[in-house]
C-alpha positions as CSV (number, residue, x, y, z in Angstrom):
1,X,28.5,-46.4,69.2
2,X,29.2,-45.5,73.2
3,X,28.0,-42.2,72.0
4,X,24.7,-43.9,70.2
5,X,24.1,-45.7,73.3
6,X,24.0,-43.6,76.2
7,X,21.6,-40.9,73.6
8,X,19.1,-44.1,73.2
9,X,19.3,-44.6,76.5
10,X,18.7,-40.3,77.2
11,X,15.5,-40.7,74.7
12,X,13.4,-43.9,76.7
13,X,14.7,-42.4,80.2
14,X,10.9,-40.8,80.5
15,X,8.9,-43.5,80.0
16,X,11.0,-46.3,81.8
17,X,11.0,-44.2,84.7
18,X,7.2,-44.9,85.0
19,X,8.5,-47.7,85.6
20,X,10.6,-46.9,88.6
21,X,8.9,-48.2,92.1
22,X,5.9,-49.2,90.0
23,X,3.9,-51.7,92.3
24,X,1.1,-49.2,92.2
25,X,-1.0,-49.2,89.0
26,X,-3.8,-46.8,88.5
27,X,-6.4,-49.7,88.5
28,X,-6.0,-53.0,89.8
29,X,-8.1,-56.5,89.6
30,X,-8.1,-57.0,93.6
31,X,-8.5,-61.1,94.9
32,X,-11.5,-61.6,97.0
33,X,-11.3,-65.0,98.7
34,X,-15.1,-65.0,99.1
35,X,-16.0,-64.2,95.4
36,X,-17.4,-67.1,93.7
37,X,-17.1,-67.9,89.8
38,X,-21.1,-68.1,89.8
39,X,-20.6,-64.9,91.4
40,X,-18.9,-63.7,88.7
41,X,-21.2,-65.5,86.0
42,X,-23.8,-63.7,87.8
43,X,-23.1,-60.6,87.4
44,X,-21.7,-60.3,83.6
45,X,-24.9,-62.0,82.5
46,X,-27.3,-59.4,84.2
47,X,-25.1,-56.9,82.1
48,X,-25.9,-59.8,78.6
49,X,-27.9,-58.1,76.6
50,X,-28.6,-61.8,75.4
51,X,-31.0,-61.2,78.2
52,X,-33.2,-59.4,76.1
53,X,-33.6,-61.9,73.8
54,X,-33.9,-64.4,76.5
55,X,-36.9,-62.8,77.4
56,X,-38.6,-62.5,73.7
57,X,-38.2,-66.2,73.2
58,X,-41.0,-67.0,76.3
59,X,-43.0,-64.3,75.4
60,X,-43.1,-66.1,71.6
61,X,-43.5,-69.4,73.1
62,X,-46.4,-68.3,75.4
63,X,-47.9,-66.8,72.4
64,X,-47.8,-69.5,70.5
65,X,-48.9,-72.1,73.3
66,X,-52.4,-70.3,73.8
67,X,-53.0,-69.8,70.0
68,X,-52.4,-73.5,70.3
69,X,-55.2,-73.9,73.0
70,X,-57.1,-71.6,71.6
71,X,-60.7,-74.0,70.5
72,X,-61.3,-71.9,67.0
73,X,-58.3,-71.5,64.0
74,X,-58.6,-67.8,64.7
75,X,-60.2,-64.9,65.8
76,X,-63.9,-65.3,65.0
77,X,-66.0,-63.1,64.2
78,X,-69.2,-61.3,64.3
79,X,-71.5,-59.8,62.1
80,X,-74.4,-57.7,62.2
81,X,-76.8,-56.9,59.5
82,X,-80.0,-54.6,58.6
83,X,-82.1,-54.1,56.0
84,X,-84.8,-52.2,54.9
85,X,-87.7,-50.3,52.2
86,X,-87.4,-47.1,53.9
87,X,-85.9,-45.0,50.6
88,X,-87.4,-46.7,47.6
89,X,-90.7,-48.8,48.4
90,X,-91.5,-47.9,52.4
91,X,-93.3,-51.0,52.6
92,X,-92.4,-51.7,56.1
93,X,-90.0,-54.3,54.9
94,X,-87.0,-54.8,57.9
95,X,-84.7,-57.2,58.1
96,X,-82.6,-57.2,61.1
97,X,-79.6,-60.3,60.9
98,X,-76.6,-60.9,63.1
99,X,-74.0,-64.6,62.7
100,X,-70.6,-65.9,64.2
101,X,-68.7,-67.0,62.4
102,X,-66.0,-69.4,63.8
103,X,-62.6,-70.5,61.8
104,X,-62.3,-74.6,62.2
105,X,-59.2,-76.3,62.5
106,X,-58.4,-79.3,60.0
107,X,-57.8,-82.2,60.6
108,X,-54.0,-82.5,63.0
109,X,-53.8,-78.9,62.8
110,X,-54.2,-78.1,66.4
111,X,-51.9,-81.2,67.3
112,X,-48.6,-79.7,65.1
113,X,-49.4,-75.9,66.3
114,X,-49.9,-77.3,69.9
115,X,-46.1,-79.1,68.8
116,X,-44.7,-75.6,67.4
117,X,-45.5,-74.3,70.5
118,X,-43.7,-77.1,72.2
119,X,-40.4,-76.6,70.6
120,X,-40.6,-72.2,70.7
121,X,-40.7,-73.6,74.9
122,X,-38.0,-75.9,74.3
123,X,-36.1,-73.0,72.0
124,X,-36.4,-70.3,74.8
125,X,-34.8,-73.0,77.4
126,X,-31.9,-73.6,75.1
127,X,-31.5,-70.4,74.2
128,X,-30.9,-69.7,77.7
129,X,-28.9,-71.8,78.5
130,X,-26.6,-70.9,75.0
131,X,-26.5,-67.7,76.6
132,X,-25.1,-68.9,80.4
133,X,-23.0,-70.4,78.8
134,X,-21.9,-68.1,76.7
135,X,-21.3,-65.1,79.5
136,X,-19.0,-68.7,81.1
137,X,-17.1,-68.6,78.2
138,X,-16.3,-65.3,78.5
139,X,-15.6,-65.0,82.2
140,X,-13.2,-68.2,81.6
141,X,-11.2,-66.4,79.3
142,X,-10.8,-62.9,80.8
143,X,-10.3,-64.7,84.2
144,X,-7.3,-65.9,82.4
145,X,-6.4,-63.5,81.1
146,X,-5.7,-61.8,84.3
147,X,-4.1,-64.7,85.4
148,X,-1.9,-64.3,82.2
149,X,-1.0,-60.5,82.5
150,X,-0.6,-60.9,86.5
151,X,2.2,-63.7,85.7
152,X,4.0,-61.6,83.2
153,X,3.9,-59.1,85.6
154,X,5.0,-60.7,88.5
155,X,7.9,-61.2,85.9
156,X,8.4,-57.7,84.5
157,X,8.9,-56.7,88.0
158,X,11.6,-59.3,89.1
159,X,13.7,-59.1,85.9
160,X,14.2,-55.7,86.3
161,X,15.2,-56.1,89.8
162,X,17.8,-59.0,88.8
163,X,18.7,-56.7,86.4
164,X,19.4,-53.1,88.9
165,X,21.2,-56.3,91.2
166,X,23.2,-57.1,88.6
167,X,23.8,-52.7,87.9
168,X,24.4,-52.7,91.6
169,X,27.0,-55.3,91.3
170,X,28.4,-53.2,88.0
171,X,29.1,-50.4,90.1
172,X,30.6,-51.5,93.1
173,X,32.9,-53.2,90.3
174,X,33.4,-50.2,88.7
175,X,34.4,-47.9,91.6
176,X,36.6,-50.7,92.9
177,X,39.0,-50.9,89.2
178,X,37.5,-54.5,88.8
179,X,35.7,-54.0,85.3
180,X,36.2,-51.0,83.1
181,X,33.5,-48.1,82.3
182,X,32.0,-49.1,79.2
183,X,30.4,-52.4,81.6
184,X,28.2,-49.6,83.5
185,X,26.6,-48.5,79.6
186,X,25.7,-51.7,79.0
187,X,24.3,-52.6,82.7
188,X,22.2,-49.6,82.2
189,X,20.8,-50.5,78.6
190,X,19.4,-53.4,80.3
191,X,18.5,-52.0,83.4
192,X,15.9,-49.5,80.6
193,X,14.8,-52.8,78.5
194,X,13.3,-54.5,81.3
195,X,11.7,-51.4,82.6
196,X,10.2,-50.8,79.1
197,X,8.7,-54.4,79.5
198,X,7.8,-53.7,83.2
199,X,5.3,-51.1,81.1
200,X,4.3,-52.9,78.3
201,X,3.4,-55.8,81.2
202,X,1.5,-52.9,83.1
203,X,-0.5,-51.2,79.9
204,X,-1.5,-55.0,79.3
205,X,-2.7,-56.0,82.6
206,X,-4.7,-52.2,82.9
207,X,-6.6,-53.4,79.7
208,X,-8.0,-57.3,80.3
209,X,-8.6,-55.9,83.9
210,X,-10.8,-53.0,81.9
211,X,-12.3,-55.4,79.7
212,X,-13.3,-57.8,83.1
213,X,-14.5,-54.2,84.9
214,X,-17.5,-53.0,82.0
215,X,-18.4,-56.9,81.3
216,X,-19.0,-57.6,85.1
217,X,-19.3,-54.5,86.6
218,X,-16.4,-56.1,88.7
219,X,-13.0,-54.7,90.2
220,X,-12.6,-58.1,92.5
221,X,-12.1,-61.6,90.5
222,X,-12.3,-65.0,92.7
223,X,-9.4,-66.6,94.1
224,X,-9.5,-69.6,92.4
225,X,-11.2,-70.9,89.1
226,X,-9.2,-74.0,87.5
227,X,-10.8,-76.6,86.3
228,X,-10.4,-80.2,86.1
229,X,-11.2,-82.1,83.1
230,X,-14.6,-83.1,82.0
231,X,-14.2,-86.7,80.4
232,X,-18.6,-86.6,80.5
233,X,-20.5,-86.8,77.1
234,X,-19.9,-85.7,74.0
235,X,-22.5,-83.6,72.1
236,X,-25.7,-85.0,75.0
237,X,-26.7,-81.7,76.9
238,X,-24.0,-78.7,75.0
239,X,-26.6,-75.5,74.4
240,X,-25.6,-75.0,71.0
241,X,-26.4,-78.0,69.5
242,X,-29.5,-78.6,71.6
243,X,-31.0,-75.0,70.4
244,X,-30.2,-76.4,66.4
245,X,-32.3,-79.2,67.0
246,X,-34.9,-76.8,69.1
247,X,-35.0,-74.9,65.8
248,X,-35.0,-78.3,63.0
249,X,-38.1,-79.4,65.4
250,X,-39.8,-75.9,65.8
251,X,-39.9,-75.7,61.6
252,X,-41.1,-79.4,61.0
253,X,-43.4,-78.9,63.2
254,X,-44.1,-75.6,61.8
255,X,-44.2,-76.9,57.7
256,X,-46.5,-79.5,59.2
257,X,-49.0,-77.3,60.3
258,X,-48.6,-75.4,56.4
259,X,-49.2,-79.4,54.8
260,X,-52.1,-79.7,56.6
261,X,-54.0,-76.4,56.5
262,X,-55.5,-75.0,53.4
263,X,-55.0,-71.4,51.7
264,X,-58.0,-69.9,54.6
265,X,-59.8,-71.9,57.3
266,X,-63.4,-73.6,57.3
267,X,-65.9,-71.5,59.0
268,X,-68.8,-72.4,60.8
269,X,-71.1,-69.7,60.8
270,X,-74.2,-70.0,63.9
271,X,-76.7,-66.6,62.5
272,X,-80.1,-65.3,64.0
273,X,-82.8,-63.3,61.1
274,X,-85.7,-61.0,62.3
275,X,-88.3,-60.3,59.1
276,X,-91.0,-58.5,59.0
277,X,-93.1,-57.6,55.7
278,X,-95.1,-55.0,56.0
279,X,-96.4,-52.5,59.1
280,X,-99.2,-55.2,59.5
281,X,-97.7,-57.9,59.4
282,X,-96.3,-59.9,62.3
283,X,-92.2,-60.9,63.1
284,X,-90.8,-63.9,61.7
285,X,-87.7,-64.5,64.0
286,X,-85.8,-67.4,62.6
287,X,-82.0,-69.5,63.3
288,X,-79.1,-70.3,60.3
289,X,-76.5,-72.2,60.6
290,X,-73.7,-71.8,57.6
291,X,-70.0,-73.7,56.5
292,X,-68.4,-72.1,53.8
293,X,-64.8,-73.3,52.7
294,X,-62.4,-72.5,50.4
295,X,-61.9,-73.7,47.1
296,X,-59.1,-73.2,44.6
297,X,-56.9,-72.5,46.3
298,X,-53.8,-74.6,46.2
299,X,-51.7,-72.8,44.3
300,X,-51.8,-70.0,47.3
301,X,-51.4,-73.4,49.8
302,X,-48.5,-74.8,48.0
303,X,-46.4,-71.3,47.8
304,X,-46.4,-71.9,51.5
305,X,-46.1,-75.3,52.4
306,X,-42.6,-74.7,50.0
307,X,-41.6,-71.7,51.7
308,X,-42.1,-74.2,54.9
309,X,-40.5,-76.9,53.6
310,X,-37.4,-74.4,52.6
311,X,-36.5,-72.8,55.4
312,X,-36.2,-76.3,57.3
313,X,-34.0,-77.3,55.1
314,X,-32.4,-74.6,55.2
315,X,-32.4,-74.6,58.7
316,X,-31.1,-78.3,58.9
317,X,-28.3,-77.2,56.8
318,X,-26.7,-75.6,59.6
319,X,-27.8,-78.0,61.8
320,X,-25.1,-79.7,60.0
321,X,-22.5,-76.9,59.5
322,X,-23.0,-76.4,64.1
323,X,-22.8,-79.8,64.3
324,X,-19.0,-80.0,62.7
325,X,-17.5,-76.9,63.7
326,X,-18.8,-78.5,67.3
327,X,-17.1,-81.7,67.0
328,X,-14.5,-79.8,64.9
329,X,-13.4,-77.9,68.2
330,X,-13.8,-80.4,70.2
331,X,-11.3,-81.9,68.3
332,X,-8.8,-79.1,69.3
333,X,-10.1,-78.7,72.2
334,X,-8.3,-82.2,73.1
335,X,-5.7,-81.6,70.9
336,X,-4.5,-79.0,72.5
337,X,-4.3,-81.0,76.2
338,X,-2.6,-83.4,74.7
339,X,-0.1,-81.3,73.2
340,X,0.1,-79.6,76.9
341,X,1.1,-82.6,78.5
342,X,4.0,-82.9,76.1
343,X,5.1,-79.8,76.4
344,X,5.3,-78.4,80.3
345,X,7.5,-81.2,81.5
346,X,10.3,-80.0,78.5
347,X,9.2,-76.6,79.3
348,X,10.1,-77.7,83.0
349,X,13.5,-79.2,82.4
350,X,14.2,-76.0,80.0
351,X,14.2,-74.1,83.0
352,X,15.1,-75.7,85.0
353,X,18.6,-75.4,82.8
354,X,18.5,-72.0,82.4
355,X,18.3,-71.6,86.0
356,X,22.1,-73.5,86.2
357,X,23.2,-71.8,83.5
358,X,22.4,-68.8,84.5
359,X,24.3,-69.6,87.6
360,X,26.9,-70.6,86.5
361,X,27.6,-67.7,84.3
362,X,27.0,-65.2,87.5
363,X,29.6,-67.2,88.8
364,X,32.8,-67.3,85.6
365,X,31.8,-63.4,85.5
366,X,32.8,-62.6,89.0
367,X,36.0,-65.1,89.3
368,X,36.7,-62.5,85.5
369,X,36.5,-65.1,83.3
370,X,33.9,-64.2,81.2
371,X,32.9,-60.4,80.2
372,X,28.9,-58.2,81.4
373,X,28.1,-58.7,77.2
374,X,28.4,-63.0,77.7
375,X,26.6,-62.8,81.1
376,X,24.0,-60.2,80.0
377,X,22.7,-63.0,76.9
378,X,22.3,-65.7,79.0
379,X,20.3,-63.8,81.0
380,X,18.2,-62.9,78.6
381,X,18.1,-66.5,77.4
382,X,16.7,-67.1,81.1
383,X,14.0,-65.0,81.4
384,X,12.5,-66.0,77.8
385,X,12.6,-69.3,78.6
386,X,11.0,-68.3,82.6
387,X,8.6,-66.4,80.8
388,X,7.4,-69.7,78.3
389,X,7.5,-71.7,81.2
390,X,5.7,-69.5,83.6
391,X,2.8,-69.3,80.1
392,X,3.0,-72.5,79.5
393,X,1.1,-74.0,82.3
394,X,-1.3,-70.8,82.8
395,X,-2.1,-71.4,78.8
396,X,-2.4,-75.2,79.8
397,X,-4.3,-74.4,82.9
398,X,-7.2,-72.6,80.2
399,X,-7.0,-75.2,78.2
400,X,-8.5,-77.3,80.6
401,X,-11.2,-74.6,81.4
402,X,-11.7,-74.6,76.8
403,X,-11.9,-77.6,77.1
404,X,-15.0,-77.8,79.6
405,X,-16.1,-74.7,77.7
406,X,-16.9,-76.4,74.1
407,X,-18.1,-79.2,76.2
408,X,-20.9,-77.0,77.7
409,X,-19.9,-77.7,81.1
410,X,-20.5,-74.5,83.8
411,X,-18.3,-73.5,86.1
412,X,-17.9,-75.2,89.0
């Protein structure tokens, strides 16, 4: 059995050597006292692809506003026509005619178009707010991931130091003849385990740091980013809900435009005409006014109205689903805070008891009342309790951040 343990130690030794003197990492996110969370969010927002969509939505809203403010329902047209008999009888017949065709707004159509433009502008602003909130949530998660990884890395280093101190103490006792040499194998095995854990902790920390750097472009993080629970009103200023309200209102305005429109806008024509009957006659100039009204477009109009009504119904369905999902997310966030209130004192008590248990076990081992195997078992329980207690403390602080994120609260 001892041979198998020794072979195992030799196999993992190259990996564990990398953890020795492991205070220096190949990559590190440093804490900057002057850096604020707003600075980090701003840096992440500058790199966010959502900014492209925000700009496009703003331009679209401006285009709709310009269209709704136009004097005409569509693009006016100018037509010019020339007619003569030169190729046939050649009696001097000449006709010049030009007209301006103006598409007219139907009653209520212009106001509906203005409403559509306002809703598009509102949607653009809601999307911009949502993009900011999404980036804020991403920054929140990354900061707390680094916090968790940093805590795990610190624990791994502390645990390794404790194991190495115990190994040195055991070596002295073996040299003094107070312990059998097989205890050295157990101690070295425990040290190798802690070194492997340290390597994993370093890898997790570097992974979290690289993700933070790739999204924000920064290699520094704020020193303080903890939050207080926000007790503000629900479903009032939440960007995702406001976005879908704007989407529904916009499609409702689009439906009103279709409902008040015909298949083709009526056209007012204003034209001038010059006629010459023969070479000897004088020119006759006249002005004409006409109105063209589309007929028989009921089938085409109904299909467009039905299409707009379908789009509105589908968006109302999406809005209902988003509202339901939001309520569920808010409930989960609040429940997570309630669980934290119960977990924190229990975890703290468990950690204190594991500390005391380790102290007593160390004392009993020093007095020869227990063997090293029992001490390592209790030490492992202490390491596990310490890790769980630290993780619960950080996760409960992160739960506050997640709760505020669901409510649409930006970082302070």
